[in-house]
C-alpha positions in Angstrom: 129.0 163.4 104.8 127.9 166.3 102.5 124.5 166.2 100.6 122.5 169.7 100.7 123.1 173.0 99.2 125.5 175.7 100.4 123.7 178.1 102.3 126.3 179.0 105.2 129.5 178.9 106.6 128.7 175.6 107.9 127.6 173.8 105.0 130.7 175.3 102.9 133.4 173.6 105.5 130.8 170.5 105.3 131.4 170.8 101.3 134.8 171.4 101.0 135.3 168.5 103.5 133.2 166.0 101.4 134.8 167.3 98.1 138.3 167.0 99.1 137.7 163.7 101.2 135.0 161.3 99.9 134.9 162.6 96.3 138.6 162.6 96.0 139.6 166.6 95.0 142.3 166.4 97.2 144.0 164.2 94.7 142.9 166.9 92.3 144.5 170.4 93.8 147.9 170.0 91.8 146.4 169.0 88.8 143.5 170.6 86.7 144.5 168.6 83.6 143.1 171.6 81.9 143.4 171.7 77.8 142.0 173.5 74.8 139.7 171.6 72.7 138.9 174.1 69.9 141.1 177.3 70.1 139.5 180.0 72.0 135.7 177.9 72.0 136.1 174.5 74.2 138.2 173.7 77.3 138.3 170.6 79.1 139.5 170.1 82.7 138.6 167.9 86.3 135.9 168.9 88.3 137.1 172.3 89.0 137.6 173.9 92.2 135.8 177.5 92.6 139.3 179.6 92.2 139.8 177.4 88.9 136.6 178.3 87.8 137.4 182.0 88.6 140.5 181.8 87.1 139.2 180.3 83.8 136.4 182.8 83.6 139.2 185.7 83.7 142.0 184.3 81.3 139.6 182.6 78.7 136.5 184.5 79.3 134.4 181.1 79.9 131.1 181.8 80.5 129.7 178.4 80.2 130.6 175.1 82.2 128.9 171.7 81.3 128.9 169.1 83.6 129.3 165.7 82.1 128.7 164.3 85.6 124.8 165.5 86.0 123.7 166.7 89.3 125.3 165.0 92.3 124.7 165.2 95.9 128.6 165.5 97.1 130.9 168.9 98.2 132.7 169.1 94.1 129.1 169.8 92.8 128.0 172.5 95.8 131.2 173.8 95.2 131.3 174.6 91.7 127.5 174.8 91.0 127.7 177.6 94.2 131.0 179.0 91.8 128.8 179.5 88.5 126.3 180.9 90.2 128.6 183.7 91.6 130.4 184.1 88.5 127.3 184.7 86.2 128.5 181.3 84.5 125.6 179.2 82.6 125.4 176.1 84.3 124.8 172.9 82.5 124.1 169.3 83.7 125.0 166.9 80.6 125.8 163.6 82.5 127.7 160.8 80.5 128.9 157.3 81.5 132.6 156.1 80.9 132.2 152.5 80.8 129.6 151.8 78.5 128.8 152.6 75.1 127.9 156.5 74.7 124.3 156.5 74.6 123.1 157.9 71.4 120.2 159.8 72.8 122.6 161.7 74.8 124.8 162.4 71.7 122.6 163.9 69.8 121.5 166.1 72.7 125.1 167.3 73.3 124.9 167.8 69.6 121.7 170.3 69.9 123.0 172.0 73.0 126.0 173.1 70.8 124.1 174.8 68.4 123.0 177.4 70.7 126.2 176.8 73.3 126.9 180.2 74.8 131.3 180.0 74.7 134.0 179.9 75.3 132.7 176.4 77.7 134.4 174.5 79.8 133.5 171.1 79.9 134.5 168.8 82.8 134.0 165.4 84.4 135.6 164.2 87.7 139.0 163.5 86.6 139.0 164.8 83.4 140.7 161.8 81.4 137.2 160.1 80.4 133.7 161.7 79.7 135.7 164.8 79.4 138.0 163.1 76.6 134.7 161.4 75.0 132.7 164.8 74.9 136.0 166.8 73.7 136.1 164.2 70.8 132.2 164.9 70.0 132.5 168.6 69.8 135.6 168.4 67.4 133.5 165.9 65.2 130.3 168.3 65.3 132.9 171.4 64.4 133.9 169.5 61.4 137.0 167.2 63.2 137.9 163.9 62.2 137.8 160.3 64.1 141.8 161.1 64.6 141.5 164.3 66.5 138.4 163.0 68.4 141.0 159.9 69.8 143.6 162.0 70.6 141.3 163.7 72.8 141.3 160.1 75.0 145.3 159.6 75.8 147.7 159.3 78.4 148.4 162.9 78.3 144.6 163.2 80.8 144.9 160.0 82.5 142.9 158.0 80.1 143.8 153.8 79.9 142.2 152.5 76.9 142.5 149.1 77.7 140.6 149.5 80.8 136.5 149.3 80.5 136.8 152.6 79.5 138.6 152.1 76.2 134.6 151.9 74.7 135.0 155.4 74.7 138.0 155.3 72.0 136.5 152.0 70.4 133.0 154.5 69.6 135.2 156.8 67.6 137.2 153.9 66.2 133.8 152.8 65.0 132.6 155.8 63.5 136.0 156.1 61.4 135.8 152.3 60.1 132.0 152.7 59.6 131.1 156.5 58.2 133.4 158.9 58.6 133.9 160.0 54.9 130.6 158.7 53.7 128.3 160.8 56.1 128.3 163.9 58.5 129.0 162.4 62.0 125.3 163.7 63.3 123.7 161.9 60.7 125.9 158.8 61.6 124.7 158.6 65.2 121.2 159.7 64.4 121.0 157.1 61.5 123.4 154.0 62.2 125.1 153.7 65.5 124.1 151.2 67.5 124.9 151.2 70.9 124.4 147.5 71.8 126.6 146.3 69.0 129.0 148.2 70.2 128.8 147.4 73.8 128.6 143.4 72.8 131.8 143.6 70.8 134.1 145.4 73.3 136.3 143.6 75.5 138.7 145.6 77.8 141.6 144.0 80.2 141.5 143.0 83.7 143.9 144.5 85.3 144.1 147.9 83.5 140.4 147.8 84.8 141.2 147.0 87.9 143.7 150.3 88.0 141.2 152.6 86.9 138.1 151.3 88.7 139.9 150.5 92.2 143.1 152.1 92.6 142.3 155.1 90.7 138.4 155.5 91.7 137.3 156.7 88.8 133.9 156.9 87.6 
C-alpha cells in the first residue's frame, strides 16, 4: 500500500493506512510498551507513532531513536522517520532479528554505537517485545549489568514468549551467564568466545508458542 516517502498530505494518508492496517499499528495505538531500561539514559518501546515520539522527547528529553527493524518500505517506518527529522532527533537504523541467534557483528556494532551514543535514547522494534528486549539487555550488559538483569528485559511484561522461536534470545543471555559472566567482560566474551552457529544448533523452540507468536500475533 505504501512504499515511498512522505511528501504531501496524500502520501501521509497512505502511510497511515499502511501503518494501521498492513503493519498492524492499529493494535499498538492503545499500548506503547514503553519502559525505562537505564534511568535517564535508555528507554524502549514498540514502533512509536509520531505523537509518541513527540511525547517521549518532551517528557524524557529523547535525543536519539534506534530502529531495530532497519529501514523498511512501510508506513510506520516513514512516519517515525519523518517525525524524527521534524523533532530534531538522531535516527539510527540497526536491524536485529528475533528468531535467530544474535549476530556477533551486529552486537559488536551496537557496542560501538553505545560508545558515542547521544543520550537519552529510545530503542524500538515492531512490538517492543523481542528485539527491543534483546537490545535493552545488551545495553545493560555493556554498562556493567548482569545476565539476570538482561534476561528480565525478555519477559511476559513486554509480550515476549520465551518458549517460542524468539526464546533463542533468552538462550543467548543464559549462555553468557554460564559461559562468560564473572570471568570476562561481556564485550570480550562476544568478541572471543560467542559462537552463534552453536547457539542456533542447540536451541529448540516449542511449536504451539511459536505458532501463537508468529501467526496469531503477527510478530516479526
